[in-house]
N, C-alpha and C positions, 0 to 999 in steps of 0.2 A: 828391685824391679818388679813389675807386676807380670805374672805369668798366667796364661790361660788355663782354666780347669779342663781336665780331660772330660769329654762329653759323656762318657759312660760311667763316671764316678758315682753319680747319684741317680738312681733310677727314678722314673716318673712316679709320682704319687697320684693315685686316682682322685678325681674330683669328689668332693663331698659337700653337702649343703651346710652352710654356716648359719643360715637364718631361717626361722619359721616366720614368714611374713609375706610381704608383697613380692610377687614375681611378675615377669613380663607376661607369663601365661596364666596368672591368677584371674579368677572371675571377679574378685573384689578389687576395686581400684579406688585409691584415694587420689585427689583431695577429699577430705572427709565431708565436704559439703554435698557430695553425691550420695552419701550413705543415708539409709532410712534411720530415723532416730531410734527405732526399736531394735535395730540390728546389733549383734555383738561381733566384734572383730577378733581374730586370733591374736593373742599377744606375741611379742617378738622374742627372739632368742636372747640368752643372757650374755654371750661373750662373742667378741669380734673374731676370736681365733678358734675356740673349741665349743661348738654348739651342736653336737651330734645327737643330743637327746631326741627321742621320738617326738613328733608334733603332738602338742597337748590339745586334747579335745575340750573345747569350752562349751558346755551345754547352753542352750538358749534358756535364759532364766525369765520366768514370768514376773511382771511387776507385782509388787505387793498389792493385795486386794484393797487395802485401806491406805489411802494417801490423803494428805491434806489438800484442801482445795487450792491453796497457794502453790504447792508443788505441781499439781496437775495443770494449773494455769501456766506456770512457768514452762513446763515441758511443751505444752501446746504452742506457746508463743515462740519457743525456739524452733519447733518443727516448721512453723510458718514463716519464720524470719521476721516476726513482728515484735516490737517492743513499745507499745503505745504509751506506757507510763514513764518513759524516759524522754529526755529532751529531743527535739526534732533533729538536732545536729547528729545524733547517733543513727545514721542512716544505713549502716551495714550490719549484717549478721555477726561478723567477727567482732566489731566494736561492742555490740550488745552482749556477746558472750563474755568479753573481757570485763564488762561492767557487772554482769551477773555473777560470774565465778571468780573474778579478781585475778586471773592468770594472764600474764603477758610473756613476750619472748624472753625478756630478761630473767623472769622467774624460771622459765624452762632451761635457759642457759646455765644459770647458777645451780639448779637442781641436778643437771646432767654432768656438770664439770668433773666431779670426783670420779664418776663412773667412766667417762670417756678417757680420762687420763690413764686409767688402768685398762683400757681396751675392753670395756664392757658396755653393752647396750641393755639397760634394765627393761624388764617387761612392764614394771610399774614404778611410779615415782612418788616419794613423799612430798607433798606440796604444803607449804606453811599456810597458804590461804584456804586450803581445804583439808584440814587434818582428819576429818571423818570420812573422806571419800577415797576409794581405790582408783588412782589415776593411771590408766593404761596408756602406754606410749606406742604410737604407730609411726614407723620410720619411712623415709623415702628410699631406703636401700633396695637395690635390685639384687635379690638373693642369688640368682644365677650368676650374675657378673661378679658379685662378691666371692662366691665359692670358686669361680674359675681363676680369678687373679690371685687368691690366696693359695690355691693349688700350684700356680706357677712359682710363687715366692718359695713355697715349701720344696718344690722340685729342685730349684737352683741354689737356694739358701745363701744369698750374699751375706757378708758380715753384718750389714744393716740394709734393709730394703723397705721401701714404702711406695704405695701407689694410691692415688686419689682420682676418682672419676666423678664427673657431675654432668647434669643436663645443662648445656651451655646457655639456653634461653631462660630457664626458670631458676637455675642455681641449685636444683635438687641434687643432693649428694647421693650418687648411685652405688659407690663402692669406696671403702677406705680400709686398706689392708697394710700390715707391716710385719716385719720379722727381724729377729736377731739370730745369727747363725749359732751362737753359743747357747741359745735356748733360755737365757736368763730373763727373768721378769723385767719388763721395761715399760716406761710411759709411752703413750701413743705418739709415734714418731711423726704422724701426719700433722699434729697440732703444734709442733715446735718450729721456731723460726731461727734456729742457730746454724743453718746451712748456708755457706756462701752461694750466692746466686750464680756466680761465674758468668759464662757467656749467655745464659738465659736473659741477663739484663740487656743484651743487645736488642731484644724485642722492644724495650722501652725507648732506647736510643733511636732505632729505626722508625718507630711509630711517631716519635716527636718530630724528626726531620721531615717525614712525609706529611704529617698533619699540619705542619707549619708551611707547607708548600715549597720547601727548599730542596726536595729530592723526590724521586720516585724509583720504581724497581729498575728502570733502565739508565739511571744516572751513573755515569762512569767515574770511578774514584781510583786514581793511580796510587800506588804505594811501592815501597822498597822493603826488602827483608822477607822473613818467613811469615807464614800465616799465624803461627802460634806464639811468636815473640812480640815484645813491646819494648822498643828502645827509644830514648828521647831523641837521638839523632834522626831517626826515621820519622818521628812525629813532628818535630819542630824545624828540621832542616831538610825537608824533602826537596830532592832535585831529580828531575826526569833524566834518565840515562838508558843505556841499552838493556839494563837489568830490570828496569821499572815494569811493573805489571799494571795493566789497565783493565780492571774488572768492574762490572756493573754492581750496583748496590745489592741486587738480587743474588748475584754470584758470591759477593763478599759475605753476605749474611749466611748463605748456605754453607760456606767454607769456614765461617767464623773468623774472619781476618781481623786480628786485634788492632793493627796499625790503622786500618781504614776507619774503624769505629772510634778510635781515639781521636783521629783528626776530624771525623764527623761531629763528635761531641764538642770539640773546641771551636772549630771554625764554621760549622754549619748550624748546629743547634744553639751552642753557647751555654755557659755554666748556669745562668739564671733560669733559662728555659728548661734545661735538663732537670734541674731540681724541681721546677714546677710540674713537669710531666711525671717525674718520679712520684710526687705526692698525688697527682691525679690517679696514677695506677696504684695508689694506696700504700706506698712505702712511707714509713713513719706515721701511718694513719691506721686506726683500728678498723677491722673489717666489720661490716654489718651482717654478722653471722649469729646463728643460734647455738654455736659450739665455741668452746674456749680456745680459739686460735691465737697464738702469740703474734704480736705485731711485727711485720717485716721491717727491717731498718736499713737505712742508708747513711753513710758518712761521706758527705760531699761538701767541699768548700768551693762554691761557684766562682770565687775570685782567684783561685789557684789553678793554673792550667793543667798541671800534672795530676791533680786530684780529679779534674774533669776527664782527663784522658783515661785514667785507670777505671773510673766509674763507668764511663760510656762504653768501654770495651769489656767490662766485667772482669778485668784483670786485677782484682782486689778482694780481700777478705772483709772489707768494710761494708759490703752490701750483702745482707742476709735475708733469706726468704723461707716461708713455710711451703710445703707441698700443696696445701689447700690454696694458698695465694698463687703458686705457680700455675695451677689449673685455671685460676681466674684470669691470668694474663692471656692464656690461649682462648678462653671463653669470650673475652672481649673482642678478639680478632674475628672469630667465626660468627659472633653475634652482632656484626655490623657496627662495632665500636662501642657497644654498650656492655658494661660489666654488671652481671647479676649479683644478688646477695645469696651467699651459700646457705642452704637449709638442709639439715639432717632430719628434723622432726616434721611430720606431715600433720598429725593431729594427736590430741589427747582426749580420751573418752573415759566415762565412768564404767562401772561393772555392767550397766545396762546398755551400753553403747551410745549413751547421750554424749554429744560432743561438748567438752568443756573448753577446749582450746583448738583453734585451727590456725595453722601456720600462715603468717602474712608473708607473701612473696618478697617483701622488702622493697626498697627503692632502688631500681636499676639505675645505674649512673652512666651518662654519656661521657666517655673518656676521649675518644677520637671520632672523627667524622666517618660516615659509612664509606666514603670514597677512600679514605686513608686505610680503613680496615680491609678493603678489597685489594689494595696494593700490598698490604702486609701478608695477605694470604698467598700472593705470588711468591714472596720471599720464603714463607714457611713451607710451601709445597715444593720449592726447589731444594730445600734442605733434605726432604725425603726422597726426591727423585734422583738428584745427582750430588747432593752435598754430604754433610757429615753423618747423616742418618741413613744413607742409601744402602749400605750393606745389610743392616738388620731388616730393611724393608724390601730386599731383593725378591722379585717374583710376586709381591703383594698385589700389584695392579692387574696381573693376569687373572687372578681369582676374584678380585673385588674391583671390577672395572668401573662401577658407578659410585664408588666411595671416594670422596675428596679427603685427603689427609695432609696435614701440615704440622710443622713443629720446629723446635729449636733445641739443640744439644747444649750442654755446658759441662766443663770439667775443670776441677781445681782441687788442690789439697786443702783439707780443713782439719779442725781439731775438736769439734763438739758434735759428734764423736770424732776421734782421730781416724783419718784414712783419706783415700782418694775418692772424691765425689764425682759421680757420673749422673747427669741430669738428662731427661727428655720431657719437655712440656709440649703439648700439642692439642690438636682437635681432629675430629673426623665427622663427616656428614654424608648422608645419602640423599640430601635435598629435602628431606622431611624431618629426620631426627638429627640432632647435633649434640655431640658430646665433647667435653674438654677434659684433659687429664694431665697429671704430672706423675712421673716415675723417677725415683731416685735410688741409686745403689751406692753404698759406701763400702769400699774394699780396702783391706789392710795390706795383704800380700799378693793375693791371687784375684784374677778376674773370674767371676763365676757366671755372670750374665750381664749383658748391656741393658741399660734402662730403655733404650729405644726398642729392643726386642720385647721386653715386657709390655710396652705400650702397643706394639703390634699384636700381641696375643690378646690384649684387652679389646682392641678394635675388632679382631676376628670373632671373638666370642660374642661381643655385643651385637654385631650385625649378622652373624651366622652362628647362633649358639649350638646348632646341631652339627656343625662342621668339625 
């Protein structure tokens, strides 16, 4: 059995900065298109976990006195965003840079891969296309948020823990932190897709039913049995009786009722459409990311009703997801049904501050309609107000009255790594800023902290860092 940890067993660890780079309070702000071409940006920290070295002062370096006419002309053209000697179709500064320097997102992704898997963020990258240049990397990471969530993970120290946060509109990755309780070196847990999605997948099932116009938040769905069980007799042979419960979709989602979502998948959405919407939400599809995220997978036979029932309810280990992808599910809901492309890198410059590569926001993809996304927010808000995440968020609305928060919990035993998986994916918005996140804790014997509580602390720090 799982037992709760004594609250005073591990004292709080003070917050410490993990990055030297962009902060919400920094005067320098990327995207790099806003930078002066002669400016030099501070390089970033080396390690996602241990970056306590003092900030390195980078002197402003004067350009060499003697430059070739060609180099001077190239820099002038870049500064003005002009490339008159290339084809007219190259109408953007970003495209021109790619043509000049030969760097694209795939190059950046491949160059970063070995570092990220080891939880490192390099200050500079070796780029095959520019062997003679020092390529400095500037990240989208919010150093305050990264430090705060890492401190929370170190305070509670679950057997395995990982949190990812991103700007829900642009896909900029603001924080990506993980931990192993035993302190052993490990690959970046945020990039793996070996974790059962569990009831987080109910987000896809509900979105499909609503987007197809076959249900809304107020649709009443009767069921028999417990909320946490899934029996064939309750799915295939439902009979209304005095023990039958009649709950709305909003209520069933917030309480994560397995039988309701199994029946919703079979009789309302249907196997073929459930598979279609799964792929829309990027299951079995690579993400358009600049980081090496494993592809989330789903094993679904749309012609076999029990396969549909298990998948729709999340009561299966055949559906696996990465934390980065989990945050994208929530981002789609708060972003009016549009899924952004996750981006860690903002820009790459040379030692003089000249921009060699500027991150392309990628192609945001319409997954569900804006109206369907609005209905989904009702379901996810109810999860926080009165559903399965209500205890960790108790008292939150008194302090943060103007912050809209929604989410979905998930829980299932898994084996890669072995333990009890506890998910919370969600979003928060103050009407101007929108963040999406995924928190996952994997526990072997004891409960150390709930993922929903880690998410709450993330939200509190983001919207009130001084609190």
